[in-house]
N, C-alpha and C positions, 0 to 999 in steps of 0.2 A: 611793304616790305616783300620782295619776290623771292622767293627761294625754290629749291629742288621739292619736289612731292616725295614724301617718305611716309613709311607705316610707324606708328607709335600705339603704345598701349596707355588708354585713359584708365586712371584709376581714381575711384571714389573714396575720400578719406572721411572718416567718421572720428569725431573728437568726444570724449565723456570723462567725467571724474571717475576715478578709481580707487582702490585700497590694496594694500599687500597682504598677501596671506601665505601661511606655510602649507605645503602640500598636506593634507590630513592623512595620507598613506604613509608619510615619511616624518612623524612624530608620534611621541609616545609619552604618556602620562605614567609615571612609575609609581604604582600604589604598594603599601605593605600587603603581604598576603593575609597575615595576622596582626592583631594588636601587640605591641612589646616594646623593648628598651633596645634603642639604636646604640649597638656597641662600639661600632667604629664606621667612619666615612672615609670612602677611598677617593672621591672625587671633589672638585670646587666649582665654584660658578664659572661658567664661561670656558669650561675645558671641553677640549675634543675627546669623544670615547668612542671604542669601537665595539661592535656587536659582541656580547659575551664578557665584556668587561666588568669587573666587581664595581659595584657601585656603594653597596652599604652592608653592615653586617647587623643583624637583629636576633635578640633573643626573646622567646616567649615560652611561659609553660606550656601553651598549647603545642608548640612544636615539639617539646619534650614528649607529650602526651601521645601525638601521632606516631612519633618513633617508637616508643613502647608499645603501642598498639601493633605496629608492624613487627617488632621482634615477636610478640606474643603470636601473631598470626602466623607468622613463618613457622615458629615452633610447633604450633598447633596442626598446620598442613605437613610438616615432617612426620609428625606422631600419626596423623591419619592416613598417611601413605604406608607407614610401615604396617599399622594395622589391617589395612586393606590387602598389602602384600601376602601378610600371614595368613589372613582370612581366606582368602582366594587359593592359597596353596593347600590350606586344610580341605577346602571345598573340593578342589581337584582329586584329592585323596579319598573323598567320600566321608571326612571325620566331620566337617562343619555342615549345616544344612543352608539351603539357598537364601533363608530369611536372614541369616547372620551375614551373609555377603552382600545382601542389599543394604543392610545397615552400615556395613562398613563403607561401601561405596557412596551412600548418602552422606554420611560424615566427611569423606574425604571431599565431595563435591562442595558440602558447605565450608569447610576449611579453605579450599581453593578460592571461593568466591569473597570470602572475607579478606583474604590476603589481596585480591586483585582490588576490592574496594579501598583499602588502607593504601595500596599503591598509587591508587588514581588521587587519593587525597595528597599523597606525597609529590606527585606530579604538579599537580595545582599548584602547591606550595613552592615547588622549584626545588625539592629535595630529592638526593638519591641515597642508595645504601652506603655510599663512601661519606655521605654527610652525617651519619649517625653519631650522636653524643655531641655534636658540633652546633654552634649558633648558625642560623640560616644567612646565608650571603646571596644577596639579591644582584642579579647582573642584568646588563643593558640589553634590551631585545633588538636594538637597532645600532648603526653607527650616526654619529652626527654630535652636535654639541649641545652641552648642557646651559640651558637658556632659562631655567627657573630651578631654584633651590629654596626647600620650605623645611629644612630639618638640620638638626645639630648633633653631635655626638652626646651620648647621655640622655637624649631626650626621649621620653616615654610616649608611645602612641596608644592612646585608650580605643579610638575606634578606626579602623583601617579604612575610612571613606573618603579621605582627601588625599590628593596626589602629594608625594613628599618630593617630586623631581619632574620637569619636563624637559626631554631630549627631542631635538629636531634635526633632521638632515637639511641644511639650508643650501645644498649645491644646486638647487633648483628652487624657484618661488612662483607661486601665483599671483597674478595681478587681476582683481576681479572688478570689471567696469560696467557700469549702468548705463545701458544703450536704451535710448529712445525708440518706442515703438515705431516711429516713421523710419528710422534708420536701421532695423532689424535686417530688411532685405539685402542691405550691402554686406552684412557679415556672414562669413561661413568658416568653418573649420579649417585650419591648417594656413589660414590667412596670415600675411605679415602684420605685425603690430610693433608700435615704438612707444615707449613711455619715457615720460620726464618726471623727475622727483623735485621736490622743492629742497630737500636737503643736499642736492647735487646739482646745482645750476649749470646749465650749459652742456650736461651730458644727455646722450640720447641712448637708450637702451633698447636692444632690438628682442622680439620674441614672437611667439606663433599662438594662434587661438587655439586653445585646447578643446573647449565645448561652450555651447550656446546654450542658455537655459530654456526650458519648455514652457515655463509660465511666465505671464506677465504679471507684474506687480500692479492690481487695480488701483492704487492711490496714485504712484508715480508714473504709471503707464511706463515703465522700463523693465529691460531684460537683463539677467546677470549674463555676463559674457566672460570667460575665464582665459586668461593669456599665460603661458608658461615662459619664464625667463631664466636663462642660465646665470647662475650667481656664483662663479667660481671662487669669488674673493669674499 
């Protein structure tokens, strides 16, 4: 065949088996902060949720104890502040000695530290002053879909060491391919990639190489290459 000479781009294609994964930074396992009874469930399996949306309500004696600690610590701090202010005034007027002022200042600092410690415990549990006297409501840390649900209303959680829910943002997915050692030199970040899935015969999905593993599997002599694909539907 005779034709006109022209410039073209020659591209090396590499094929490999792969598996679909969620982006680890876009999924959240929801653990209860403490053991207790699930009072109410606000979501259902497969539901789309927004960041900050209520997931479930839990009641625990431990939650009531922390709230009581906070009230006591706040009251102690207010009392220590009044005592410090009174002692400082007396000291400035020459009535109270330096030692009493230092003691009052120390008591105030201790009370302040105790309140900060209890406030930190409340923050870890996801509570605020507005939640005092109420069961604790757990909210979603991310927007996504509820893809796993392992709890029901009325259930008692003895040990909070198992996730109750799994939420994942599936707007984009990772496809991880195992590239043979001999083909690694043909792969680079931001390279175009296509994927075909047995569940969708005839469809071709386009993505981009996100990153290439730095380690070679000593048994399979392959390296993991992760490709990101948009998944709007």
